[in-house]
C-alpha positions, 0 to 999 in steps of 0.5 A: 046531734043529728050530725053526730049521730050520722057520723057515728053511724057512718063510722060504725058502718065503716068499721063493720065494712072494714071488719067484713073486708078483713074477714074476706081478705083473711078467708081469701088468703086462707083459700090461696094458701090451701090452694097452694098447699093443694097444688104442692101436694099435687105436684109432689104426687105427680113428681112421685108418680113420675119417679115411680114410673121412671124407676119402673122404666129403669127396672125394666131396662135393667132387667132387660139387660141394659148394663148402664141402668144396672150400674145406676140402680146399684149406685143409687141403692148403695146409699141405703140398701147394700143388698139391692146394690149388690144384686145389681152389681152382680147382675152387671158382673154376670154381663161381663161388665168390669165396672160391675165386677169391681163394684161387686167386689168393693161392696162385698168386702164392705158388707158382712162377709161369710163363707158364701160371700167370700166364695163370691169375692174369690170367684170374681177376683179370679174371673178378672184375672182370667179376663186379663189372660191368666191361663191358670185363672181361666182353668180355675174359673172354668172349674168354679162355673162347673161346680157352681162355687161363688156363682151359679152353675154354668157348665157350658161357660165353665167348659169354654174357659177350661178349653181355652186353658187346655188349648194353651197347654195348661196340663191340669186343664187338659186332664180335666177335659179328658176326665170330663169327656167320660164323666158320669155327669156329662150329658154328652160324653165323648170318649174319643175326645177324651183320648184326644186330650189324653194324647195332648197331655201324653205329648207333654210327658204327663204320667197320669195321662199315660196311665189313663190312656193305657186304661182306655186302650185296655177297656176299649174306651173311645178306641178299639181294645188293644192289650199291647198299647194298653200295657205300653202306656201303663208301663210308661207311666210305671217307669215314671214312678206311678204306683197306681199305673204299676197296679193297673199294669199288673191287672193287665197281665194277670192270667194273660198269655204264658208268662202273664202272671210272672209279669203281673207279679213284678208290677204288683210287687213294685206297686206294693213296694211303693206303698200302694195298699191295694197291690199287696193282697193281689200280689200275694194272690198272684204269687200263690199261682206262680209258686215260691221259687218263681216269687223269690226270683221275681223279687230279686229282679224287681228290687233293683228295678224299684230302686232305679224307679224311686231314684228316677234313674230309668230312661223312657222304655227301659223297663219295657225293653227289659221285660220284652227281652225277658219274656219275648213280649211284642209290646211296642217301644213307642205308640207309633209302632205297629205290631201285627203279630198277636201276643199268644202266637209269639214264642213264649217259651221263656225258660223261667229256670234259666238265668237272664244275665247282663240285662241293661236298662239302656238302649242295646248296642249295635252288636246286641241288635245283630245278635238278636237278629240272628237268634230265634228270639228276634220276634222281640221288637227292635229298639231305636238307637238311644241318644241318652244312655243311662247307667245299666242295672246290675243283673249279673246275678241269677234271677231265676 
């Protein structure tokens, strides 16, 4: 019995020890599991901190102008945050990175588009063409930069693009540069630079530039005021059919010299005939000054001129020469000519009641020039021999 009791006791103790060991083992496993979980949590926290630190470093590099980092951030954000991706693509695009520009355009077309987004798409598509050498695109991008359409306002960059196009003889860019140099919004206006660009446009035969250059000479903008050169350029533009130039030519001659109002009436009448509304009232006011008989004569002169102008059948300087001969004006037949005698000192006693017959809109012949040289009216500018002779106007009727 004692042996059995001892055996039972030993077995009981063994069971107790086994139970204790199992409990200890279970606790150890639990502790190891908790330690492992804690280590994993610590690892993930450390990894997250590293990622956050790395992201902060990338943000810092991107914000400092590192384009590859901008593109990386944009690509990463494109998976779940289109607005953030667009932000970084636009940042890279603003650094002239083509990948950034193409990424921006691609993403913008996928996003919900509105007016502003469409303007951005248009701007960057035009910008790519400009970078590829498209001169018209350079001009348009310059304008968009200056206006701030589809991008932030950047006047300096806009002028750089615009000037590049202007220097390659894009006429609209040249005219823009001329206007910008005297614009009210320009913080550093330069009228002389404006005239430089206008001369470039004039050499290309641009009518609007001729009119603007004439107004600059008339008002002394960037040059010394010069009535003869002002009228030359205004009348050159008028010959080409600019009704606004006709209107300004009329203003230039109003109350100027002995026959200024007669010449002014002709230009106002032509401008009004071309449906330029502001010219109509002032035409009538000038007509009241010169009298009904003169008005009738001047209208009979101006009507065939109007027909020639609208049919584009007037050669360069033709109307200038006609008016020079009618009124013995000293208006030069080219900008290079220099007429030193002031208008008022020339013979201006042109008999308005005498008929002026056979006046032509073509270059005078050699016999005509010899006759002019022998006559008292030789103060009129001598004209150069014409290469392209056009049909003459019929002035065989009595105009005055």
